[in-house]
N, C-alpha and C positions, 0 to 999 in steps of 0.2 A: 504494500500500500504506500509506503514511504517513497519507494522508487517511482511509482506511478504519479504521485503528487509532485515529486521533483521534476519529472519530465514535463508534466502539465505546466508547472510554474515556470520552468525554463522557457517554454515556447510562448507563454503568456507575456513574460517580461520582454522577450525579444520583439514580439509584435507591438505591444504598447510602447515599449521604449523607442522603437524606431519609427513609429507612425509620425511623430512631429518632424523628423528629418525627411521622411518621404514626402510629407506635405510641403515642406519648405522647398524641396527640389522641384516640386510641381507648381511652385509659385503661388501657393495658397497662403492667404494672410494668416498671421499668428493667431488672431482671435478665432478665426474659422477652424484652423488646425486644432486648437485647443478644444473647441466644441466637438469636432469630429472624433477626436481621441476620447473625450469623455463619453460620447455616444457609443463608441466601441466598447468601452468599459461597462457602460450601463447594459448593453445588449448581452454581455457576458454574465452579468448578475441575473438578468431575467432568465437566460438560458439555464443557469445553475439552479435557480429556484424552481423553474418549470420541471427540470429533470428530477429534482427531489420529490416534487408532488407526483410526477408520473411513476416514480419508483414506489411511492407509498400506495399508489393505486394498482400496482401489480404489473406494470410494464417491465419487461425484462431489461436488465442492464445492457446486454449486448445489442439489443434493438436500439436503445438510446445512443450507444456509442456509434453504431453504424450510421444512424441518422446524422449525428454530429460530424462524422467523417465525410459523409456525402455532402453536407452543407458547406464544409470547409473546402472540399474539392470543387464544388460548383462556384464558390466565391473566388477561389484561386484561378480557376479557368478563365475568368474574365480578364485577368491581368497577364496571362501568358501570351 
C-alpha cells in the first residue's frame, strides 16, 4: 500500500508541479495558470471522493482503476 501511495504521489507532484511551467511556455497568464492548476487539483479531490463513495457502494477497485487509467489515456491522447 505504501508503494502504491508513493507512486501515486510521485506522479501527482510531477503533474501539479509542472503545470505552471507548461502554462507559462504556452503563454498563459499567471492568474489563469494558477486557476487552471487549482482546477486540476480540485478535479483530483472530486475524483478521490467519488471513488471512495463508489467503493462503499460495492464497485470493484479494479473497475475504478481501469476507468481512471482510461480517462488519463484519453486526456493524454489529446496532447500527443
